[in-house]
BALUMLO-378685 format. One record per residue (C-alpha): x, y, z; residue in three letters. Coordinates in nm, 4 decimals. Example, Ala and Ser with C-alpha at 12.3 -4.5 7.8 and 13.67 -1.06 7.14 Angstrom:
2
     east    north       up   r
   1.2300  -0.4500   0.7800 ALA
   1.3670  -0.1060   0.7140 SER
***
This chain:
233
     east    north       up   r
  -2.2358   0.2190  -4.6788 UNK
  -1.8685   0.1234  -4.7119 UNK
  -1.7504   0.4624  -4.5881 UNK
  -1.9246   0.3878  -4.2545 UNK
  -1.8177   0.0222  -4.2317 UNK
  -1.4462   0.0809  -4.2874 UNK
  -1.3962   0.3119  -3.9836 UNK
  -1.5986   0.0719  -3.7672 UNK
  -1.3844  -0.2201  -3.8822 UNK
  -1.0645  -0.0271  -3.8079 UNK
  -1.1850   0.0640  -3.4578 UNK
  -1.2865  -0.2984  -3.3959 UNK
  -0.9416  -0.4224  -3.4999 UNK
  -0.7700  -0.1584  -3.2874 UNK
  -0.9843  -0.2549  -2.9915 UNK
  -0.9008  -0.6228  -3.0346 UNK
  -0.5312  -0.5412  -3.0606 UNK
  -0.5479  -0.3319  -2.7449 UNK
  -0.7113  -0.6166  -2.5531 UNK
  -0.4445  -0.8642  -2.6674 UNK
  -0.1703  -0.6148  -2.5773 UNK
  -0.3206  -0.5589  -2.2320 UNK
  -0.3544  -0.9323  -2.1748 UNK
   0.0100  -0.9906  -2.2672 UNK
   0.1523  -0.6951  -2.0741 UNK
  -0.0806  -0.6498  -1.7774 UNK
   0.1566  -0.8142  -1.5267 UNK
   0.4461  -0.5911  -1.6301 UNK
   0.2275  -0.2791  -1.6294 UNK
   0.1039  -0.3446  -1.2764 UNK
   0.4538  -0.4271  -1.1448 UNK
   0.6018  -0.1144  -1.3036 UNK
   0.3234   0.1036  -1.1645 UNK
   0.3765  -0.0315  -0.8127 UNK
   0.7542   0.0130  -0.8102 UNK
   0.7939   0.3361  -1.0051 UNK
   0.4891   0.5326  -0.8947 UNK
   0.5021   0.3883  -0.5436 UNK
   0.8629   0.4968  -0.4923 UNK
   0.7948   0.8420  -0.6378 UNK
   0.4880   0.8951  -0.4209 UNK
   0.6231   0.7732  -0.0885 UNK
   0.9838   0.8951  -0.1276 UNK
   1.0809   0.5498  -0.0005 UNK
   1.1876   0.2282  -0.1705 UNK
   0.8896   0.0348  -0.3029 UNK
   0.9346  -0.3031  -0.4637 UNK
   0.7412  -0.6057  -0.5841 UNK
   0.8756  -0.9520  -0.6642 UNK
   0.6065  -1.0924  -0.8916 UNK
   0.2707  -1.0032  -1.0470 UNK
   0.0457  -1.2616  -1.2086 UNK
  -0.2985  -1.1667  -1.3386 UNK
  -0.5035  -1.4188  -1.5369 UNK
  -0.6484  -1.2410  -1.8407 UNK
  -0.9552  -1.4638  -1.8660 UNK
  -1.0746  -1.4372  -1.5052 UNK
  -0.9188  -1.1101  -1.3919 UNK
  -0.7955  -1.2813  -1.0758 UNK
  -0.4361  -1.2408  -0.9738 UNK
  -0.1661  -1.2410  -0.7103 UNK
   0.0952  -0.9789  -0.6263 UNK
   0.3866  -1.1280  -0.4342 UNK
   0.6654  -0.9770  -0.2270 UNK
   0.5432  -0.6206  -0.1874 UNK
   0.7829  -0.3991   0.0072 UNK
   0.7364  -0.0400   0.1261 UNK
   1.0437   0.1043   0.2931 UNK
   1.0654   0.3979   0.5285 UNK
   1.1324   0.7593   0.4353 UNK
   1.4665   0.9033   0.5441 UNK
   1.5241   0.9453   0.9151 UNK
   1.3730   0.6199   1.0410 UNK
   1.5683   0.3240   1.1789 UNK
   1.3431   0.0232   1.1248 UNK
   1.3857  -0.1811   0.8033 UNK
   1.0438  -0.1094   0.6518 UNK
   0.6949   0.0279   0.6998 UNK
   0.5135  -0.2568   0.5269 UNK
   0.5918  -0.5988   0.3812 UNK
   0.3311  -0.8281   0.2270 UNK
   0.4112  -1.1724   0.0948 UNK
   0.0830  -1.2125  -0.0942 UNK
  -0.1946  -0.9845  -0.2143 UNK
  -0.4921  -1.1361  -0.3941 UNK
  -0.6951  -0.9254  -0.6342 UNK
  -0.9755  -0.9603  -0.8827 UNK
  -1.0243  -0.7110  -1.1667 UNK
  -1.3334  -0.6490  -1.3735 UNK
  -1.1587  -0.7049  -1.7079 UNK
  -1.4318  -0.5238  -1.8974 UNK
  -1.3194  -0.2022  -1.7248 UNK
  -0.9391  -0.2396  -1.7585 UNK
  -0.9159  -0.0299  -2.0755 UNK
  -1.1670   0.2311  -1.9556 UNK
  -1.1138   0.5504  -1.7566 UNK
  -1.2367   0.3813  -1.4366 UNK
  -1.1035   0.0340  -1.3573 UNK
  -1.3114  -0.1671  -1.1116 UNK
  -1.1217  -0.3871  -0.8663 UNK
  -1.3720  -0.6331  -0.7273 UNK
  -1.1445  -0.7612  -0.4528 UNK
  -0.8158  -0.6536  -0.2936 UNK
  -0.7187  -0.8975  -0.0168 UNK
  -0.4036  -0.8224   0.1836 UNK
  -0.3243  -1.1156   0.4112 UNK
  -0.0659  -1.1256   0.6925 UNK
   0.1097  -0.7958   0.6274 UNK
   0.4190  -0.7193   0.8345 UNK
   0.3751  -0.3612   0.9570 UNK
   0.6220  -0.1514   1.1580 UNK
   0.4937   0.1719   1.3140 UNK
   0.7896   0.3892   1.4143 UNK
   0.7939   0.7174   1.6037 UNK
   1.0829   0.9363   1.4943 UNK
   1.2059   1.2589   1.6501 UNK
   0.9163   1.4615   1.5083 UNK
   0.6643   1.2308   1.3451 UNK
   0.5853   0.8664   1.2676 UNK
   0.6846   0.6815   0.9526 UNK
   0.3195   0.6531   0.8461 UNK
   0.2681   1.0276   0.8947 UNK
   0.5741   1.0860   0.6761 UNK
   0.4428   0.8487   0.4087 UNK
   0.1051   1.0255   0.4109 UNK
   0.2718   1.3646   0.3800 UNK
   0.4896   1.2498   0.0891 UNK
   0.1951   1.0961  -0.0987 UNK
  -0.0130   1.4127  -0.0501 UNK
   0.2756   1.6287  -0.1750 UNK
   0.3218   1.4037  -0.4800 UNK
  -0.0460   1.4087  -0.5707 UNK
  -0.1071   1.7801  -0.5194 UNK
  -0.4046   1.9578  -0.6754 UNK
  -0.2431   1.9740  -1.0197 UNK
  -0.1752   1.6006  -1.0549 UNK
  -0.5194   1.5133  -0.9204 UNK
  -0.6774   1.7372  -1.1820 UNK
  -0.4898   1.5726  -1.4721 UNK
  -0.7166   1.2719  -1.4682 UNK
  -0.5785   0.9434  -1.5988 UNK
  -0.6791   0.5974  -1.4843 UNK
  -0.9018   0.5909  -1.1805 UNK
  -0.9962   0.2971  -0.9598 UNK
  -1.2950   0.1764  -0.7640 UNK
  -1.2243  -0.1023  -0.5131 UNK
  -1.5442  -0.2819  -0.4221 UNK
  -1.3926  -0.4798  -0.1330 UNK
  -1.0594  -0.4109   0.0395 UNK
  -0.9541  -0.6337   0.3288 UNK
  -0.6387  -0.6272   0.5435 UNK
  -0.6271  -0.9149   0.7909 UNK
  -0.4039  -1.1263   1.0147 UNK
  -0.1463  -0.8501   1.0386 UNK
   0.1800  -0.8816   1.2282 UNK
   0.2297  -0.5332   1.3703 UNK
   0.5260  -0.3890   1.5596 UNK
   0.6014  -0.0529   1.7151 UNK
   0.9310   0.1255   1.7577 UNK
   1.0627   0.4638   1.8663 UNK
   1.3904   0.6514   1.8381 UNK
   1.5030   0.5620   2.1886 UNK
   1.4725   0.1903   2.1026 UNK
   1.7507   0.2015   1.8415 UNK
   1.5541   0.0201   1.5716 UNK
   1.4232  -0.2539   1.8010 UNK
   1.0493  -0.3291   1.8031 UNK
   0.7740  -0.4726   2.0194 UNK
   0.4574  -0.6477   1.9002 UNK
   0.1281  -0.4588   1.9098 UNK
  -0.2264  -0.5650   1.8118 UNK
  -0.3660  -0.4569   1.4763 UNK
  -0.7367  -0.5342   1.4164 UNK
  -0.8524  -0.6446   1.0727 UNK
  -0.9530  -0.3697   0.8303 UNK
  -1.2436  -0.3935   0.5856 UNK
  -1.3362  -0.1153   0.3420 UNK
  -1.6181  -0.1208   0.0864 UNK
  -1.6522   0.0662  -0.2448 UNK
  -1.3364   0.2718  -0.2050 UNK
  -1.3481   0.5629  -0.4500 UNK
  -1.7042   0.5024  -0.5672 UNK
  -1.8441   0.8247  -0.4204 UNK
  -1.5677   1.0255  -0.5942 UNK
  -1.6099   0.8617  -0.9333 UNK
  -1.2904   0.6659  -0.8775 UNK
  -0.9560   0.7388  -0.7125 UNK
  -0.6066   0.7519  -0.8597 UNK
  -0.3592   0.4765  -0.7620 UNK
  -0.1900   0.7337  -0.5385 UNK
  -0.5164   0.8187  -0.3656 UNK
  -0.5815   0.4471  -0.3149 UNK
  -0.2388   0.4171  -0.1510 UNK
  -0.3329   0.7092   0.0699 UNK
  -0.6607   0.5401   0.1681 UNK
  -0.4740   0.2229   0.2691 UNK
  -0.2113   0.4226   0.4617 UNK
  -0.4838   0.6204   0.6406 UNK
  -0.6667   0.3032   0.7418 UNK
  -0.3491   0.1393   0.8746 UNK
  -0.2398   0.4515   1.0619 UNK
  -0.5823   0.4911   1.2258 UNK
  -0.5571   0.1396   1.3721 UNK
  -0.1876   0.1669   1.4592 UNK
  -0.2228   0.4996   1.6418 UNK
  -0.4791   0.3395   1.8736 UNK
  -0.2666   0.0299   1.9388 UNK
   0.0697   0.2039   1.9898 UNK
   0.0972   0.4447   2.2834 UNK
   0.4517   0.5774   2.2519 UNK
   0.4499   0.7558   2.5872 UNK
   0.3530   0.4330   2.7616 UNK
   0.6073   0.2462   2.5499 UNK
   0.8845   0.4835   2.6563 UNK
   0.7876   0.4482   3.0213 UNK
   0.7709   0.0689   3.0098 UNK
   1.1012   0.0492   2.8205 UNK
   1.2652   0.2762   3.0771 UNK
   1.1321   0.0644   3.3628 UNK
   1.2620  -0.2510   3.1953 UNK
   1.6062  -0.0951   3.1512 UNK
   1.6067   0.0149   3.5163 UNK
   1.5228  -0.3386   3.6271 UNK
   1.7907  -0.4843   3.4026 UNK
   2.0435  -0.2346   3.5370 UNK
   1.9522  -0.3199   3.8960 UNK
   1.9820  -0.6925   3.8225 UNK
   2.3273  -0.6470   3.6677 UNK
   2.4355  -0.4282   3.9580 UNK
   2.3170  -0.6923   4.2011 UNK
   2.5208  -0.9605   4.0280 UNK
   2.8338  -0.7463   4.0449 UNK
   2.8053  -0.6701   4.4149 UNK
***
């Protein structure tokens, strides 16, 4: 009987130690994953100021999230978020599939920029897809299911190369996604980032008409030039 009890006791102790280690280090693990993997995936600077996840409830806050632009764009960033609320199912944190019950992104500051060839969000999507690739997707690792993902009250701006880094405000409707990754048996953190980027780009591409923007900007410059000319005459 002892030969069966001893291995069970060892596994129980290891499991308890793992849970304590996760509870003590979860904030650092999440922050490191966001900054290191995020920067590698997007080929842009990704940062986070603070992560705080309560080990008893699974609820937490991620503060000061920053996603810069890939090379070749003039605006200061693609996305800034002061506060992201989340709720984890703690029973799944140490498993192959972690369930995120809630991911609430409130008042993000989004800049949608059209470069010479493509937009900053197209470039981010392309970089994430290249990073993931079929080989990395096949390696497995931690996968996520997000039961409820909400992006609301966004402050969105649009810019183009001819505007020299300046922006104008555009509308960005709220975004609500349910059970992200559930049909696939979970998604990698990179694939989740791709899902969020896809959702933002779909809304932004409807709101920002760059041809109309160029025309209206040109008309405004013509009017300003005429006004200045009139003052000088």
